[in-house]
C-alpha positions as CSV (number, residue, x, y, z in Angstrom):
1,X,-126.3,43.4,78.4
2,X,-127.2,45.5,81.3
3,X,-126.1,49.1,81.6
4,X,-124.2,50.4,84.6
5,X,-127.3,52.1,85.9
6,X,-129.2,48.9,85.8
7,X,-126.5,47.0,87.7
8,X,-126.3,49.7,90.4
9,X,-130.0,49.8,90.8
10,X,-130.1,46.0,91.0
11,X,-127.3,45.9,93.5
12,X,-129.0,48.6,95.5
13,X,-132.2,46.5,95.5
14,X,-130.3,43.4,96.5
15,X,-128.6,45.3,99.3
16,X,-131.9,46.2,101.0
17,X,-133.3,43.8,103.5
18,X,-137.0,42.7,103.4
19,X,-137.8,44.9,106.4
20,X,-136.3,47.9,104.6
21,X,-138.5,47.1,101.6
22,X,-141.5,47.0,103.9
23,X,-140.7,50.4,105.4
24,X,-141.1,52.2,102.0
25,X,-144.9,51.5,101.6
26,X,-145.4,52.0,105.3
27,X,-143.8,55.5,105.2
28,X,-145.8,56.3,102.1
29,X,-149.0,55.2,103.8
30,X,-148.1,57.4,106.8
31,X,-147.3,60.4,104.6
32,X,-150.6,60.1,102.7
33,X,-152.9,60.9,105.6
34,X,-150.6,63.9,106.5
35,X,-151.1,65.4,103.1
36,X,-154.8,64.8,103.2
37,X,-155.1,66.4,106.6
38,X,-153.1,69.5,105.5
39,X,-155.2,69.9,102.4
40,X,-158.5,69.6,104.4
41,X,-157.1,72.1,107.0
42,X,-156.3,74.5,104.2
43,X,-159.7,74.2,102.6
44,X,-161.4,74.7,106.0
45,X,-159.3,77.8,106.7
46,X,-160.0,79.3,103.3
47,X,-163.7,78.4,103.5
48,X,-164.1,79.8,107.0
49,X,-162.4,83.1,106.3
50,X,-164.1,83.5,102.9
51,X,-167.5,82.9,104.5
52,X,-167.0,85.4,107.3
53,X,-165.6,88.0,104.9
54,X,-168.4,87.5,102.4
55,X,-171.1,87.9,105.1
56,X,-169.6,91.0,106.7
57,X,-169.0,92.6,103.3
58,X,-172.4,91.8,101.9
59,X,-174.2,93.1,105.0
60,X,-171.9,96.1,105.4
61,X,-171.5,95.3,109.1
62,X,-168.0,96.8,109.2
63,X,-167.3,99.6,110.0
64,X,-170.9,100.2,111.2
65,X,-170.4,97.4,113.7
66,X,-166.7,97.1,114.5
67,X,-167.1,94.1,116.7
68,X,-168.3,92.1,113.7
69,X,-164.6,91.6,112.8
70,X,-164.3,89.5,116.0
71,X,-166.0,86.8,114.0
72,X,-162.5,86.1,112.5
73,X,-161.3,85.3,116.0
74,X,-164.1,82.8,116.4
75,X,-163.1,81.0,113.2
76,X,-159.4,81.0,114.4
77,X,-160.3,79.6,117.8
78,X,-162.6,77.0,116.3
79,X,-159.9,75.8,113.9
80,X,-157.2,75.8,116.6
81,X,-159.4,73.7,119.0
82,X,-160.5,71.2,116.4
83,X,-157.8,71.0,113.7
84,X,-154.5,72.3,115.2
85,X,-151.8,74.9,114.7
86,X,-151.5,74.8,110.9
87,X,-155.2,75.5,110.3
88,X,-155.3,78.2,112.9
89,X,-152.2,80.0,111.7
90,X,-153.3,79.8,108.1
91,X,-156.8,81.2,109.0
92,X,-155.1,84.0,111.0
93,X,-153.0,85.0,107.9
94,X,-156.0,84.8,105.6
95,X,-158.2,86.8,108.1
96,X,-155.5,89.5,108.4
97,X,-155.3,89.7,104.6
98,X,-159.1,89.8,104.1
99,X,-159.7,92.3,106.9
100,X,-157.0,94.7,105.7
101,X,-157.8,94.4,101.9
102,X,-161.5,94.0,101.9
103,X,-163.0,95.5,105.0
104,X,-160.7,98.1,106.5
105,X,-160.2,100.4,103.5
106,X,-162.7,101.8,101.1
107,X,-164.0,99.4,98.5
108,X,-162.0,101.1,95.7
109,X,-158.7,100.9,97.6
110,X,-156.5,97.9,98.3
111,X,-154.1,98.9,101.0
112,X,-153.4,97.9,104.5
113,X,-155.4,99.5,107.3
114,X,-153.7,101.5,109.9
115,X,-151.8,99.5,112.5
116,X,-153.7,101.4,115.1
117,X,-156.6,99.0,114.5
118,X,-156.6,96.5,117.4
119,X,-157.5,93.7,114.9
120,X,-154.1,93.6,113.1
121,X,-152.2,90.5,112.0
122,X,-150.4,90.3,115.4
123,X,-153.7,89.8,117.2
124,X,-154.8,87.1,114.8
125,X,-151.5,85.3,114.9
126,X,-151.2,85.5,118.7
127,X,-154.7,84.2,119.1
128,X,-154.0,81.3,116.7
129,X,-150.7,80.3,118.4
130,X,-152.0,80.7,122.0
131,X,-155.2,78.8,121.3
132,X,-153.4,76.1,119.4
133,X,-150.9,75.6,122.3
134,X,-153.7,75.5,124.9
135,X,-155.7,73.1,122.8
136,X,-152.7,70.9,122.3
137,X,-152.0,70.8,126.0
138,X,-155.6,70.0,126.7
139,X,-155.5,67.2,124.2
140,X,-152.3,65.8,125.7
141,X,-153.9,65.8,129.2
142,X,-157.0,64.2,127.8
143,X,-155.0,61.5,126.1
144,X,-152.9,60.9,129.2
145,X,-156.1,60.6,131.2
146,X,-157.6,58.1,128.7
147,X,-154.3,56.2,128.8
148,X,-154.3,56.1,132.6
149,X,-157.9,55.0,132.6
150,X,-157.1,52.2,130.1
151,X,-154.1,51.1,132.3
152,X,-156.2,51.1,135.4
153,X,-158.9,49.1,133.7
154,X,-156.3,46.6,132.5
155,X,-154.8,46.4,136.0
156,X,-158.2,45.8,137.4
157,X,-159.0,43.1,134.9
158,X,-155.6,41.5,135.6
159,X,-156.3,41.6,139.4
160,X,-159.7,40.1,138.9
161,X,-158.2,37.3,136.7
162,X,-155.5,36.7,139.3
163,X,-158.1,36.6,142.1
164,X,-160.2,34.2,140.1
165,X,-157.2,32.0,139.5
166,X,-156.3,31.9,143.2
167,X,-159.8,31.1,144.1
168,X,-159.9,28.2,141.6
169,X,-156.7,26.9,143.0
170,X,-158.0,27.1,146.5
171,X,-161.2,25.3,145.6
172,X,-159.1,22.7,143.8
173,X,-157.1,22.1,147.0
174,X,-160.3,22.0,149.0
175,X,-161.8,19.4,146.7
176,X,-158.6,17.3,146.8
177,X,-158.2,17.5,150.6
178,X,-161.9,16.9,151.5
179,X,-164.3,15.6,148.9
180,X,-161.9,13.4,146.9
181,X,-160.5,11.9,150.1
182,X,-164.1,11.3,151.4
183,X,-165.0,9.6,148.1
184,X,-161.9,7.4,148.3
185,X,-162.7,6.5,151.9
186,X,-166.3,5.6,150.8
187,X,-164.9,3.4,148.1
188,X,-162.6,1.6,150.5
189,X,-165.4,1.2,153.1
190,X,-167.8,-0.2,150.5
191,X,-165.3,-2.8,149.4
192,X,-164.6,-3.8,153.0
193,X,-168.4,-4.1,153.6
194,X,-168.8,-6.3,150.5
195,X,-166.0,-8.6,151.6
196,X,-167.5,-8.9,155.1
197,X,-170.9,-9.8,153.7
198,X,-169.5,-12.9,152.1
199,X,-167.9,-14.2,155.3
200,X,-169.7,-12.6,158.3
201,X,-172.5,-10.1,157.5
202,X,-172.4,-8.8,161.1
203,X,-168.9,-7.4,160.5
204,X,-170.2,-5.3,157.6
205,X,-172.0,-2.9,160.0
206,X,-168.9,-1.0,161.0
207,X,-167.7,-0.4,157.5
208,X,-171.2,0.7,156.4
209,X,-171.4,3.2,159.3
210,X,-168.0,4.5,158.3
211,X,-169.3,4.9,154.7
212,X,-172.3,6.8,156.0
213,X,-170.2,9.2,158.0
214,X,-167.9,9.9,155.1
215,X,-170.9,10.5,152.9
216,X,-172.3,13.1,155.3
217,X,-168.8,14.7,155.5
218,X,-168.6,14.9,151.7
219,X,-172.1,16.3,151.4
220,X,-171.4,19.0,153.9
221,X,-168.1,19.9,152.1
222,X,-169.8,20.0,148.7
223,X,-172.6,22.2,150.0
224,X,-170.0,24.7,151.4
225,X,-167.9,24.7,148.3
226,X,-171.0,25.1,146.0
227,X,-172.1,28.0,148.1
228,X,-168.7,29.7,147.6
229,X,-168.9,29.0,143.9
230,X,-172.3,30.7,143.8
231,X,-172.0,33.9,145.8
232,X,-175.6,34.9,144.6
233,X,-176.8,32.2,147.1
234,X,-176.0,34.7,149.9
235,X,-178.7,37.0,148.5
236,X,-181.3,34.2,148.2
237,X,-180.4,32.0,151.2
238,X,-178.9,34.6,153.6
239,X,-175.8,34.9,155.8
240,X,-177.3,32.6,158.5
241,X,-177.6,29.7,156.0
242,X,-174.1,30.3,154.8
243,X,-172.7,30.2,158.3
244,X,-174.7,27.1,159.1
245,X,-173.1,25.3,156.2
246,X,-169.7,26.3,157.5
247,X,-170.6,24.9,161.0
248,X,-171.7,21.6,159.4
249,X,-168.3,21.3,157.8
250,X,-166.5,21.9,161.1
251,X,-168.6,19.3,162.8
252,X,-168.5,16.6,160.1
253,X,-165.0,16.9,158.7
254,X,-163.0,18.2,161.7
255,X,-165.0,16.6,164.5
256,X,-165.3,19.9,166.4
257,X,-167.9,20.7,168.9
258,X,-169.5,23.9,167.6
259,X,-172.0,26.0,169.6
260,X,-173.7,28.1,166.9
261,X,-175.9,30.9,168.2
262,X,-176.7,32.7,165.0
263,X,-180.1,34.3,165.7
264,X,-182.1,36.0,163.0
265,X,-181.0,37.1,159.5
266,X,-179.1,40.4,159.8
267,X,-180.7,43.4,158.0
268,X,-177.6,44.3,155.9
269,X,-177.0,45.0,152.2
270,X,-175.7,42.1,150.1
271,X,-172.1,43.6,150.0
272,X,-172.0,44.0,153.8
273,X,-173.4,40.4,154.2
274,X,-170.6,39.1,152.0
275,X,-168.0,41.0,154.1
276,X,-169.5,39.6,157.3
277,X,-169.5,36.1,156.0
278,X,-165.9,36.3,154.8
279,X,-164.9,37.5,158.3
280,X,-166.5,34.6,160.0
281,X,-165.1,32.2,157.4
282,X,-161.6,33.5,157.8
283,X,-161.9,33.2,161.6
284,X,-163.1,29.6,161.4
285,X,-160.4,28.8,158.9
286,X,-157.7,30.1,161.3
287,X,-159.2,27.9,164.1
288,X,-159.0,24.8,162.0
289,X,-155.5,25.6,160.7
290,X,-153.7,26.9,163.8
291,X,-155.7,26.7,167.0
292,X,-155.8,22.9,167.7
293,X,-159.2,23.4,169.4
294,X,-161.9,21.0,170.2
295,X,-164.8,23.4,171.0
296,X,-165.8,26.5,169.0
297,X,-168.4,29.2,169.8
298,X,-169.9,31.1,166.9
299,X,-172.3,33.8,167.9
300,X,-174.1,36.5,165.9
301,X,-176.5,38.9,167.6
302,X,-177.6,42.5,167.6
303,X,-177.1,44.8,170.6
304,X,-177.4,48.6,170.9
305,X,-177.8,49.1,167.2
306,X,-174.7,47.1,166.4
307,X,-174.2,43.6,165.0
308,X,-171.7,41.6,167.1
309,X,-169.9,38.6,165.7
310,X,-168.0,36.4,168.2
311,X,-165.8,33.5,167.2
312,X,-164.1,31.8,170.2
313,X,-162.2,28.5,170.6
314,X,-160.5,26.6,173.4
315,X,-157.3,26.1,171.4
316,X,-153.6,26.7,172.2
317,X,-154.0,30.5,171.9
318,X,-151.2,33.0,171.2
319,X,-149.7,36.3,172.2
320,X,-151.5,39.0,170.1
321,X,-148.7,41.5,170.6
322,X,-146.1,39.3,169.0
323,X,-145.8,37.4,165.7
324,X,-148.2,34.5,165.4
325,X,-149.5,32.1,162.8
326,X,-152.5,33.3,160.9
327,X,-151.7,37.0,161.2
328,X,-152.4,37.6,157.5
329,X,-155.9,36.2,158.0
330,X,-156.4,38.5,161.0
331,X,-155.2,41.5,159.0
332,X,-157.8,40.6,156.3
333,X,-160.5,40.4,159.0
334,X,-159.5,43.8,160.4
335,X,-159.6,45.4,156.9
336,X,-163.1,44.0,156.2
337,X,-164.3,45.2,159.6
338,X,-162.9,48.7,158.9
339,X,-164.6,48.7,155.5
340,X,-167.9,47.9,157.3
341,X,-167.2,50.9,159.6
342,X,-166.8,48.6,162.6
343,X,-164.1,47.5,165.0
344,X,-162.3,44.2,165.5
345,X,-160.8,43.1,168.9
346,X,-159.0,39.9,169.8
347,X,-158.4,38.3,173.2
348,X,-155.9,35.5,173.5
349,X,-153.1,34.1,175.5
350,X,-151.0,31.0,175.2
351,X,-152.9,27.8,176.3
352,X,-156.0,29.9,177.0
353,X,-157.8,29.9,173.7
354,X,-158.8,32.8,171.5
355,X,-161.9,35.0,171.2
356,X,-162.5,37.3,168.2
357,X,-165.2,40.0,168.4
358,X,-166.3,42.2,165.5
359,X,-168.7,45.1,166.1
360,X,-170.5,46.3,163.0
361,X,-172.9,49.3,162.9
362,X,-176.1,48.5,161.1
363,X,-177.3,52.1,160.4
364,X,-180.9,50.9,160.3
365,X,-180.4,49.4,156.8
366,X,-183.4,48.0,154.9
367,X,-184.3,44.4,155.4
368,X,-182.3,41.6,153.8
369,X,-183.2,40.0,150.5
370,X,-184.4,36.9,152.3
371,X,-186.8,38.9,154.5
372,X,-188.1,40.9,151.6
373,X,-188.7,37.7,149.6
374,X,-190.8,36.4,152.5
375,X,-192.9,39.5,152.7
376,X,-193.7,39.2,149.0
């Protein structure tokens, strides 16, 4: 038979949920470090005050050197800044006791010193409390700064992941809209040419020419996409090579007449070259998407210490003062131009085409990576 106490304890155990049972060891685990810290703080306070008292008493520094008693304050401040309020206040009480009983009176007397002495318990306690509060505030600020830094780093990583995801999605659309369609057209053209070879070999010439054209288009598209996937190519091949690949895509895929006057490789840093390339890429993308143009002018030259990028077309144009398609792309161009320390101007009117000009100061930057590689 079970006693009443056993039944009540059993019922109490049955009444607890598993989560409540888990809380007991967790609370004990949390309490254990608190006891250990209090014990270590107490030992540090006792050891610090005892060490200072022993040194001063052994060397008879007090009262020959009254300022030697300030060493207690150093111990209090050190404990307040490293351990917290409890250690500092305990050290202050121990320092007050040691000072008044072992240093202030004569060796054969154990009485409190006169309260006229500036190093009385009030001074010790005030020092401990004020220093502890200041240290706690500094710790809170430091922790908040570390937390904000972690949050900023996480936001930056999230933004980078989001940008990478958007870039992958864009490249996937480009591959689907360009290269995959070109390969499908090549497959159809090849089958048509094979069927024509059986009946009339002369009729296979047109499908084969179509296949060659699609192959050139796909090659140009792949080169441009691979270049975007490998941004380090801009450092090795240069901005002119990158823009030339974009021009090849416009000519082969979109059948645009492109007048490319690119000149020599600009003497810009890699970051500035990337920004310049993205400006030209965005401007050409807007032409393809919105302008309905047949002719495009892409010019890059240097004049009066400035690099001038011009992208013009003979498309339908628009009113720059009102809402128009592609305004987000133009805003991105303006932001990049401002980051480069340059200016961006646009001239357009309905049915009169569009001309975009970006002026970028060069500031006599060192030569490009391509030019330096040629020198070596």
